[in-house]
C-alpha positions as CSV (number, residue, x, y, z in Angstrom):
1,M,-13.4,-5.4,-3.9
2,C,-12.2,-1.9,-2.6
3,F,-8.6,-0.2,-2.1
4,S,-6.7,2.6,-0.8
5,N,-3.4,3.8,-2.1
6,F,-1.6,6.4,-1.0
7,F,2.0,8.4,-2.2
8,T,4.4,10.0,-1.1
9,G,6.2,13.1,-1.6
10,T,9.6,13.4,-2.8
11,A,12.9,14.3,-1.0
12,K,16.2,14.0,-2.3
13,V,17.3,11.0,-2.0
14,D,20.6,10.9,0.1
15,D,18.2,12.5,2.7
16,V,15.0,10.6,3.2
17,I,14.3,6.8,2.7
18,Q,10.5,6.5,2.2
19,P,8.3,4.2,-0.4
20,T,7.0,5.1,-3.1
21,A,3.5,4.2,-2.8
22,V,1.5,2.1,-0.2
23,W,-2.1,-0.2,-1.3
24,E,-4.5,-1.8,1.2
25,Y,-7.5,-2.8,1.4
26,A,-10.2,-0.9,2.6
27,G,-10.8,-1.7,6.1
28,K,-7.2,-2.5,6.6
29,S,-4.7,-0.4,8.5
30,A,-1.6,0.7,6.3
31,T,1.6,2.1,7.6
32,I,4.5,4.3,5.9
33,S,7.8,4.5,7.3
34,C,10.3,7.7,6.5
35,K,14.3,7.7,8.0
36,Q,15.8,10.1,7.0
37,N,19.6,10.9,7.0
38,K,20.6,14.5,7.9
39,G,21.5,14.1,11.6
40,A,20.1,13.8,15.3
41,S,19.4,17.9,15.1
42,Y,16.6,17.3,13.2
43,N,14.3,16.2,15.4
44,Q,10.5,18.1,14.3
45,M,8.3,16.0,12.3
46,Y,5.3,16.4,10.4
47,W,2.9,14.2,8.6
48,F,0.9,16.2,5.8
49,R,-1.6,15.0,3.4
50,Q,-2.7,16.4,0.0
51,K,-6.6,15.2,-1.9
52,P,-6.3,16.1,-5.9
53,G,-6.7,19.7,-6.1
54,E,-6.6,20.5,-2.4
55,P,-3.9,22.3,-0.5
56,M,-1.6,20.4,1.7
57,K,-3.1,19.9,4.9
58,L,-1.2,18.7,8.5
59,I,-2.4,15.7,10.0
60,P,-2.6,15.9,13.6
61,E,-2.7,12.0,15.4
62,F,-6.6,11.7,15.5
63,I,-7.9,9.1,18.1
64,N,-8.6,5.8,16.5
65,K,-7.7,6.9,12.8
66,T,-3.8,7.4,13.2
67,A,-1.4,7.7,14.7
68,L,2.5,8.2,14.5
69,S,5.3,7.4,16.3
70,G,9.4,7.0,15.2
71,S,12.3,7.4,17.4
72,G,12.2,11.4,17.0
73,D,15.5,11.8,14.9
74,K,16.1,8.7,12.5
75,N,12.2,7.6,11.4
76,A,8.7,8.1,11.6
77,K,5.7,6.1,11.0
78,L,2.2,7.5,10.4
79,T,-0.3,4.6,11.0
80,I,-3.5,5.1,9.2
81,K,-6.6,2.6,10.6
82,S,-10.3,1.8,8.9
83,L,-9.1,2.7,5.8
84,T,-11.6,4.1,3.9
85,S,-11.5,5.8,-0.3
86,N,-11.3,8.9,1.6
87,D,-7.7,7.9,3.2
88,S,-6.4,8.0,-0.5
89,A,-4.2,10.9,-0.7
90,V,-0.2,12.0,-1.3
91,Y,1.5,11.9,1.9
92,F,4.5,14.1,3.1
93,W,6.8,13.8,6.0
94,A,8.4,16.8,6.5
95,I,11.3,17.0,9.1
96,S,13.1,20.2,10.6
97,I,15.1,21.9,13.1
98,K,14.4,22.3,16.7
99,F,13.9,26.0,17.8
100,Q,14.7,27.1,21.1
101,L,14.1,30.6,21.8
102,A,16.5,32.3,24.0
């Protein structure tokens, strides 16, 4: 029996609500859901993955592997499809304010 585990990074409890860990069997899909309470101006969302001994890396949306969804200002979901042991890592959700240059 093979399974993958996903740990999420920590944040100030009042600002971000997320699960501590997600477990799922190989071959299945896993979804990590997060919510934020910082406000609607924090509408830029980023997902990162960090494996043991490696630097944190931005997760782009790959066709047939990951799916990113959410409201853009309150919640986000990262779904990883067709899990393998290679997907086991710490996953981080980051939010920021969208800046516009004049």
